[in-house]
C-alpha positions in Angstrom: 88.7 65.4 73.7 85.9 66.2 71.3 85.1 65.1 67.7 82.7 66.8 65.3 81.5 66.4 61.7 78.8 68.0 59.7 77.1 68.2 56.3 74.5 71.0 55.8 72.2 71.3 52.7 74.0 72.5 49.5 76.8 74.2 51.5 80.3 72.6 51.7 80.6 70.4 54.8 82.7 71.5 57.7 85.7 69.3 58.4 85.9 67.0 61.5 88.2 68.1 64.2 89.9 66.7 67.3 90.8 68.9 70.2 94.0 68.5 72.2 95.4 70.8 74.9 97.8 73.4 73.5 101.4 72.6 74.5 103.2 75.4 76.3 105.5 77.6 74.3 108.3 76.7 76.8 107.9 73.1 78.0 108.9 74.0 81.6 106.6 77.1 82.0 102.8 77.2 81.4 101.7 79.8 78.9 99.7 81.8 81.4 102.7 82.1 83.7 105.0 83.0 80.8 102.5 85.8 79.9 103.1 87.3 83.3 106.9 86.9 83.2 107.6 88.4 79.8 106.5 91.9 80.5 108.6 92.1 83.7 111.7 90.8 81.7 111.0 93.2 78.9 110.6 96.1 81.4 114.0 95.6 83.1 115.9 94.5 79.9 114.9 97.7 78.0 115.3 99.9 81.1 118.8 98.7 81.6 119.7 99.5 77.9 118.5 103.1 78.5 120.2 103.2 81.9 123.6 102.3 80.5 123.1 104.8 77.7 122.5 107.3 80.5 125.4 106.2 82.7 128.0 106.3 79.9 126.4 109.3 78.2 126.5 107.7 74.7 124.0 109.9 72.9 123.9 113.3 74.7 122.6 115.0 71.6 119.3 113.1 71.9 118.7 113.7 75.6 115.6 115.5 76.6 117.3 116.6 79.8 120.8 117.2 81.0 122.5 115.1 83.7 122.3 118.1 86.0 118.5 118.1 85.7 118.4 114.4 86.5 120.4 115.1 89.7 118.7 118.3 90.8 115.1 118.3 89.7 113.8 114.8 90.6 112.4 114.5 94.2 112.9 110.7 94.6 116.0 108.5 94.7 116.6 105.8 92.2 116.6 103.2 94.9 113.1 104.3 96.0 112.0 104.1 92.4 113.3 100.5 92.0 111.6 99.5 95.2 108.2 100.8 94.2 108.4 99.4 90.7 109.2 96.0 92.0 106.3 96.3 94.5 104.0 97.1 91.6 105.3 94.2 89.5 104.7 91.9 92.5 101.1 93.1 92.8 100.7 92.8 89.0 102.0 89.2 89.0 99.8 88.2 92.0 96.7 89.7 90.3 97.6 87.9 87.1 98.0 84.6 88.9 94.7 84.9 90.6 92.9 85.6 87.3 94.8 82.9 85.4 93.6 80.3 88.0 90.1 80.6 86.3 91.4 80.5 82.8 89.9 77.7 80.7 92.3 75.2 79.2 93.2 76.2 75.6 92.9 73.6 72.9 94.3 73.2 69.4 93.0 71.2 66.5 90.0 73.2 65.5 91.8 75.7 63.3 90.9 74.1 60.0 87.3 73.9 61.1 87.2 77.6 62.1 88.7 78.6 58.7 86.1 76.5 56.9 83.4 78.1 59.1 84.5 81.6 57.9 84.6 80.2 54.3 81.0 79.1 54.8 80.0 82.6 56.0 81.6 84.0 52.8 79.5 81.6 50.8 76.3 82.7 52.5 77.2 86.3 51.8 77.4 85.4 48.1 73.9 83.9 48.3 72.7 87.5 49.0 74.6 89.1 46.2 71.9 88.8 43.4 69.2 90.4 45.7 71.5 93.2 46.8 72.6 94.0 43.2 68.9 93.9 42.1 68.2 96.7 44.5 70.5 99.0 42.5 69.2 97.7 39.1 71.9 95.3 38.2 71.0 91.9 36.7 73.4 89.6 38.6 72.5 86.5 36.7 73.0 88.2 33.3 76.3 89.8 34.4 77.4 86.4 35.8 76.7 84.7 32.5 78.6 87.4 30.6 81.6 87.0 32.9 81.6 83.2 32.6 81.5 83.4 28.8 84.5 85.7 28.8 86.5 83.2 30.9 85.9 84.7 34.4 84.0 81.6 35.5 84.7 81.8 39.3 83.8 85.5 39.4 80.6 84.8 37.5 79.6 82.0 39.8 80.3 84.2 42.8 78.0 86.9 41.5 75.3 84.3 40.6 75.0 83.5 44.4 78.0 81.4 45.1 77.0 78.3 43.1 80.0 76.4 41.9 78.8 73.2 40.2 82.2 72.2 39.1 83.6 72.3 42.7 82.8 69.1 44.4 84.3 66.7 46.9 83.7 63.2 48.1 82.6 62.8 51.7 81.9 59.8 53.9 78.5 60.0 55.6 77.8 58.7 59.1 76.5 55.4 57.7 79.8 54.9 55.9 78.5 55.6 52.4 80.5 57.9 50.2 78.6 60.9 48.7 79.4 63.9 46.6 79.2 67.3 48.3 80.0 70.9 47.3 83.5 72.2 47.9 84.9 75.6 48.8 86.5 77.7 46.1 90.2 78.4 46.6 89.6 82.1 47.0 87.0 81.5 49.7 89.5 79.5 51.8 92.2 82.1 51.2 90.0 84.9 52.4 88.7 82.9 55.3 92.3 82.0 56.3 93.3 85.7 56.2 90.3 86.6 58.3 90.9 83.9 60.9 94.7 84.2 61.2 95.3 87.9 60.7 92.3 90.1 60.5 90.6 89.0 63.7 93.8 89.0 65.8 94.5 92.5 64.4 91.1 93.7 65.4 91.6 92.2 68.9 94.9 94.0 69.3 93.5 97.3 68.0 90.6 97.0 70.5 93.1 96.3 73.3 95.1 99.3 72.4 92.1 101.6 72.1 90.7 100.3 75.4 94.0 100.8 77.3 94.4 104.3 75.8 90.8 105.2 76.8 91.1 103.7 80.3 94.4 105.4 81.0 93.4 108.8 79.6 90.2 109.2 81.7 91.6 107.7 84.9 94.9 109.6 84.5 93.1 112.9 83.8 90.7 112.3 86.8 93.7 111.9 89.0 94.9 115.4 88.0 91.4 117.0 88.2 90.6 115.6 91.7 93.0 117.1 94.2 92.6 114.2 96.7 93.4 111.6 94.1 96.4 113.6 93.0 97.8 114.3 96.4 97.1 110.8 97.7 98.1 108.7 94.7 99.3 110.3 91.5 101.7 112.9 92.9 104.2 110.1 93.6 104.7 109.5 89.9 105.3 113.3 89.4 108.2 113.3 91.7 110.1 112.4 88.6 110.2 115.8 86.7 112.9 114.2 84.6 111.6 110.7 83.7 113.9 107.8 83.0 113.2 104.4 81.7 113.0 102.2 84.8 110.8 104.9 86.5 108.0 104.3 84.0 106.0 102.2 86.5 107.0 104.3 89.5 103.5 104.8 91.0 101.6 104.5 94.2 100.6 100.8 94.4 96.9 101.6 94.3 97.4 103.8 91.2 99.6 101.2 89.6 97.0 98.5 90.0 94.1 100.6 88.7 95.9 102.4 85.9 98.1 99.6 84.5 97.3 96.2 85.9 93.5 96.5 85.7 93.4 98.5 82.5 95.4 96.0 80.5 93.7 93.1 82.2 90.2 94.3 81.2 91.4 95.1 77.7 92.7 91.5 77.4 89.5 90.0 78.6 87.1 92.2 76.5 89.2 91.6 73.4 88.9 87.8 74.0 92.6 87.3 73.3 94.3 83.9 73.6 97.1 83.5 76.1 99.6 83.6 73.3 98.1 86.9 72.1 98.2 88.3 75.7 102.0 87.7 75.7 102.4 90.1 72.8 99.9 92.6 74.1 101.2 92.8 77.7 104.8 92.9 76.5 104.2 95.5 73.8 102.3 97.7 76.2 105.2 97.5 78.7 107.9 98.2 76.1 105.9 101.3 74.9 105.5 102.6 78.4 109.2 102.3 79.1 110.1 103.9 75.8 107.7 106.8 76.6 109.7 107.5 79.8 113.2 106.9 78.4 114.2 110.5 78.3 115.6 110.4 74.7 114.3 111.5 71.3 116.0 109.0 69.1 115.4 109.6 65.4 115.9 105.8 64.7 113.6 104.5 67.4 110.4 103.3 65.5 108.3 103.6 68.7 109.1 107.3 68.8 107.6 107.8 65.3 105.0 105.1 64.9 102.6 107.3 67.0 102.9 110.9 68.1 102.7 109.7 71.7 106.4 109.3 72.4 109.0 110.3 75.0 109.1 113.9 74.1 105.3 114.1 74.1 104.9 112.5 77.5 107.9 114.4 78.9 105.9 117.7 78.6 103.3 116.2 81.0 106.0 115.7 83.6 107.0 119.4 83.6 105.4 121.8 86.0 104.2 124.0 83.1 102.7 121.0 81.1 101.2 118.9 83.9 97.6 119.7 82.9 98.2 118.6 79.3 99.2 115.5 77.3 97.4 113.0 79.5 97.3 110.3 76.7 99.1 107.0 77.4 100.7 104.8 76.2 99.9 104.4 72.5 98.1 107.2 70.7 97.1 110.9 71.4 93.5 110.9 69.9 91.8 111.6 73.3 94.1 114.6 73.9 93.4 116.0 70.5 89.7 115.3 70.7 89.2 116.8 74.1 91.6 119.7 73.8 94.2 118.7 76.3 97.2 118.5 74.0 100.0 120.9 74.7 100.0 123.8 72.2 102.9 126.2 71.7 106.7 126.2 71.8 108.6 124.5 74.5 112.2 125.3 73.8 112.5 128.4 76.0 110.8 126.6 78.9 113.2 123.6 78.6 116.2 126.0 78.3 115.0 127.8 81.5 114.7 124.6 83.4 118.1 123.4 82.2 119.8 126.6 83.3 118.2 126.5 86.7 119.2 122.9 87.3 122.8 123.7 86.1 123.0 126.6 88.6 121.9 124.4 91.4 124.5 121.8 90.3 127.3 124.3 90.0 126.4 125.7 93.4 126.5 122.3 95.0 129.9 121.5 93.5 131.2 124.9 94.7 129.8 124.3 98.2 131.3 120.8 98.3 134.8 122.2 97.3 134.5 124.9 99.9 133.7 122.4 102.6 136.7 120.2 101.6 139.0 123.2 101.7 137.7 124.3 105.2 138.7 121.0 106.8 142.1 120.8 105.1 145.2 122.3 106.8 147.5 124.8 104.9 150.3 122.3 105.0 148.2 119.5 103.6 146.9 121.8 100.9 150.4 122.5 99.8 151.4 118.9 99.9 148.3 117.6 98.0 148.0 120.6 95.6 148.6 118.6 92.4 146.1 115.9 93.3 143.5 118.5 94.4 144.1 120.5 91.2 143.4 117.4 89.2 140.2 116.7 91.2 138.9 120.2 90.5 139.9 119.9 86.9 137.8 116.7 86.6 134.8 118.4 88.3 135.1 121.3 85.9 135.3 119.0 82.9 132.2 117.2 84.1 130.4 120.5 84.6 131.6 121.6 81.2 130.1 118.5 79.8 126.7 119.5 81.4 127.1 123.0 80.0 127.7 121.6 76.6 124.4 119.9 76.7 122.5 123.1 77.1 121.2 125.5 74.4 120.0 124.7 70.9 122.2 121.7 70.6 120.3 120.1 73.4 116.9 121.6 72.8 113.7 119.6 72.0 112.9 120.3 68.4 109.3 120.8 67.4 109.6 117.8 65.1 109.8 115.3 67.9 106.7 116.7 69.7 
């Protein structure tokens, strides 16, 4: 516990404060542990939403790929994906636990003092205004007097160097004697409160986003440029030519640690976020990564339109013809645009060609499966079960027809979503 009080010169005194440990957001879970749990919960919760949309084919018109492509183009099973994602999340959690062990205890009670400290900085900036205005030939004192005479007293006093003779307060000195001291103007406290509660946290979040984008772009691009790194680590992620939501973190464990865990961890530390801020930052980063791999271009999804780095943009990178472009992840695309690695040109014909190839493979597999079933069935049995077999074939044809219906312009990737 700590107590502080101060009075300095002709500046308003800073309030006393008493520090107490910050209570956890959930009484049964420490905040630093909750910050590790929330991204995992968000990952699987959002992934399952997209998974059920996939399974029940609710919005086929917004798919980036047909179901036939999912079945025939990916080179890894869903169970292998789940296994590797869980492994990465275990590593991520263990790394977070080891770092959180050294986290200092967070305290509350100093907020009013910190706001007043920013108000004092604003007051000190006003002290410099007359000299700054004099450099451009403006008589600050004369202008201040004119403004005060016209009823703009506070503005005039701000221009005069932040002297507010009418704003005073009574303070108790250390020896117990009451004394008059300057007080902050209401606008100073309002601006200081905005800076402390909103502007600084926003800057911290923006820094974190920029750092993660920078970290992931250059490391991701390096893994494509260096053949050994690609073959040893990153090629695993590219077994998913048709990305889906819960495959977002399907990586080699080493790549997963370097690209995601370390990147967001260093961003959090360098931004000097609080644990509560890290909950938002880690969870938002996770949600954005899942959304970028969801396989859908939903017109109502804000994450698809807030930045140009969305599912359609990243999907190009997963195609064999776009693998050397669109390296940016997960928020913005400025590094791709700045360094000339953004995909340029039309993609519709390329997507149509891949869909048709996958559909042919699927149709061939269905036909081969039917042929094998017929070869092991006796003529008598065929005759007896003909209605049932006809129904089964009809269902297969309907399913295939559904896949066919997803091809073409109706299922193309419009330029507007790229």
